[in-house]
Residue, then its C-alpha position, 0 to 999 in steps of 0.5 A: m500500500n502506498p503512503r497516504i496524504k497528510e498535507v496538500i497545497p494548491t497552486d495557481d496552475y492546477k497543481l497540488i503540492l503533496t506531503f505524504k505520511n512518510d514525509e515524501k513530497a511530490v507535485y500532482d498536476c490536475s490539469g489533465l482532469l479538468d475536462f472530465g466529469v465531476f472534475k470540470e468544476l475544478k476549472d474554477i481556480n477559487y474552487f480548486k484551491q478549496v482542496f483539503v486532506e480527507h481520509g488520507t487523500v485529497a478532496w473538494p467540498n462537492e465530494q470530488d476526490i482522487c485515489p491516493d494511490t494515483l496521487y502517489l504513483d502519478s506525481k513528480h516526486l521531489k528530491e529531499n533538498n527541494 
């Protein structure tokens, strides 16, 4: 099982800066999701920035979420010094 999320910081360009429970840091690009189904609402940058951590993954007020394994596997992991 991959580590879960403990902190998320949204950016102005639809990316999420993630800190996992094992203290790894990574960046997940959400821009590829913005034209699909429930994720279309995330195009509103003000709404996108309402992201929060819930049950070890990221979520938004209207119940959008992303699988924590997807976040871990598809993120660009940052080096320790970044």
